[in-house]
C-alpha positions as CSV (number, residue, x, y, z in Angstrom):
1,M,0.0,0.0,0.0
2,K,2.8,2.4,0.9
3,K,4.5,1.8,-2.5
4,L,1.2,2.5,-4.3
5,F,0.7,5.8,-2.5
6,Q,4.3,6.8,-3.2
7,D,3.9,6.1,-6.9
8,I,0.6,8.1,-6.9
9,L,2.2,11.0,-5.1
10,L,5.2,11.1,-7.3
11,T,3.1,10.9,-10.5
12,W,0.8,13.7,-9.2
13,L,3.8,15.9,-8.3
14,R,5.5,15.3,-11.6
15,I,2.4,16.1,-13.7
16,T,1.5,19.2,-11.7
17,A,5.1,20.5,-11.9
18,Q,5.2,19.9,-15.6
19,L,1.9,21.8,-16.0
20,Q,3.2,24.6,-13.8
21,L,6.3,25.0,-16.1
22,K,4.0,25.2,-19.2
23,K,2.3,28.2,-17.7
24,N,5.2,30.6,-18.2
25,R,7.8,28.5,-19.9
26,P,11.0,29.8,-18.2
27,Y,14.5,29.1,-19.5
28,L,15.6,26.1,-17.4
29,I,19.1,25.6,-16.0
30,G,20.0,22.4,-14.2
31,I,23.0,22.0,-11.9
32,T,24.2,18.7,-10.5
33,G,27.4,17.3,-8.9
34,S,28.6,15.6,-5.8
35,A,29.4,18.9,-4.0
36,G,28.9,22.6,-4.6
37,K,25.4,22.5,-6.1
38,T,23.7,24.9,-3.8
39,S,26.6,27.5,-4.0
40,T,26.6,27.2,-7.8
41,V,22.8,27.6,-8.0
42,N,23.1,30.8,-5.8
43,A,25.9,32.2,-7.9
44,V,24.2,31.5,-11.3
45,A,21.0,33.0,-10.0
46,Q,22.7,36.1,-8.7
47,V,24.4,36.8,-12.0
48,L,21.3,36.2,-14.0
49,K,19.1,38.4,-11.7
50,T,21.0,41.5,-13.0
51,K,19.1,41.0,-16.3
52,Y,16.2,38.5,-15.8
53,R,13.5,37.6,-13.4
54,V,15.0,34.5,-11.8
55,K,13.6,31.8,-9.5
56,Q,15.9,29.2,-8.0
57,T,15.6,26.1,-5.8
58,N,16.2,26.7,-2.2
59,K,15.8,23.3,-0.4
60,G,14.3,20.9,-2.9
61,N,16.5,19.0,-5.3
62,S,14.9,15.5,-5.2
63,E,12.0,13.6,-6.7
64,T,9.6,15.4,-4.4
65,G,11.6,18.5,-3.6
66,L,12.1,19.7,-7.2
67,P,8.4,19.6,-8.1
68,M,7.5,21.3,-4.8
69,E,9.9,24.1,-5.6
70,L,8.4,24.5,-9.1
71,L,5.0,24.7,-7.5
72,N,6.2,27.1,-4.8
73,I,5.2,24.8,-2.0
74,P,7.2,25.1,1.2
75,I,9.3,22.1,1.9
76,R,9.1,20.6,5.3
77,N,9.6,17.1,6.8
78,Y,6.3,15.6,5.7
79,S,4.9,12.3,7.0
80,G,1.8,10.3,6.6
81,L,-1.3,12.4,6.1
82,D,0.8,15.6,5.6
83,W,1.3,14.4,2.0
84,L,-2.4,14.8,1.4
85,T,-2.0,18.5,2.2
86,V,0.8,18.6,-0.3
87,I,-1.5,17.1,-3.0
88,L,-4.2,19.8,-2.2
89,Q,-1.5,22.6,-2.1
90,S,-0.2,21.5,-5.5
91,L,-3.7,21.7,-7.0
92,W,-4.2,25.1,-5.5
93,Q,-0.8,26.3,-6.8
94,L,-1.5,24.9,-10.2
95,L,-4.8,26.8,-10.4
96,F,-3.8,30.1,-8.7
97,Y,0.0,30.5,-8.7
98,W,1.1,32.2,-12.0
99,P,4.8,32.8,-11.8
100,D,6.5,35.5,-13.9
101,H,10.1,34.4,-13.7
102,Q,12.0,34.1,-17.0
103,V,14.7,31.7,-15.7
104,F,14.5,28.8,-13.3
105,V,17.8,27.6,-11.9
106,A,17.5,24.1,-10.2
107,E,19.7,22.0,-8.1
108,M,19.3,18.4,-9.3
109,G,20.4,15.9,-6.6
110,V,20.8,12.3,-7.5
111,D,21.0,9.8,-4.6
112,S,20.8,6.6,-6.6
113,D,20.8,5.1,-10.0
114,Q,17.4,3.6,-9.3
115,Y,13.9,5.1,-9.8
116,P,12.8,7.6,-8.5
117,K,16.1,8.9,-7.0
118,N,17.9,9.0,-10.3
119,M,18.6,11.7,-12.9
120,S,16.3,10.1,-15.5
121,Y,13.4,10.6,-13.1
122,L,14.3,14.3,-12.4
123,L,14.6,14.9,-16.2
124,R,11.0,13.7,-16.6
125,I,10.0,16.7,-14.4
126,F,12.5,19.3,-15.4
127,Q,14.2,19.3,-18.9
128,P,16.9,22.0,-18.8
129,Q,18.0,24.0,-21.8
130,A,21.4,24.5,-20.1
131,G,23.2,22.4,-17.5
132,V,26.3,22.1,-15.3
133,V,27.9,19.0,-13.9
134,L,30.3,20.2,-11.2
135,N,32.1,17.1,-9.9
136,I,31.8,13.5,-9.2
137,G,32.6,12.0,-5.8
138,H,31.6,9.1,-3.6
139,V,28.9,11.1,-1.8
140,H,25.8,8.8,-1.5
141,G,27.8,6.1,-3.3
142,A,26.3,3.4,-1.2
143,N,23.0,3.8,-3.0
144,F,24.4,3.1,-6.4
145,S,24.6,-0.3,-7.9
146,G,27.8,-2.0,-9.1
147,K,31.2,-2.1,-7.6
148,N,32.5,1.2,-8.9
149,S,30.2,3.8,-7.3
150,A,32.2,6.8,-8.7
151,Q,31.6,5.4,-12.2
152,A,27.9,4.8,-11.5
153,I,27.5,8.3,-10.1
154,A,29.2,9.8,-13.1
155,Q,27.0,7.9,-15.5
156,E,23.9,9.1,-13.7
157,K,24.9,12.8,-13.4
158,V,26.1,13.0,-17.0
159,K,22.6,12.2,-18.1
160,L,21.9,15.9,-17.4
161,L,24.4,17.0,-20.1
162,N,23.2,14.3,-22.5
163,S,19.6,15.6,-22.2
164,L,20.5,19.1,-23.2
165,P,19.4,20.4,-26.7
166,A,22.2,20.9,-29.2
């Protein structure tokens, strides 16, 4: 039952976040790496704010955090029935939150090479037009399959670059 609810929640958040992005179609920038993502998101956003209206991720960089950032839903430590509130909030935001930012800079955290904590899943939500891969390290390496975690992490994070338009 828990797995079914998780799948329903993730699908709902993914779809509502995708619809939210279609409302104003900002230029999307994705940033990933084993370290330095938050600082880089902050730096890129500060530079771009001199010329554009920019929104950036603050806390959310995961399969639930990224869509909640896109929907402008505060991120807390949710449990149990609290997720029903998130579903209602996402519907409310989809109907009544009309962002005006021109650029969205997102931290894209990858904790595993398995669904839904992998880059492929995040790219289903957020398809950047520009991207940065900062570095590859053994952070969260225990959650990656295979004997060479650094190689598995690199393969996962480079999916961001491979997804970019020519």
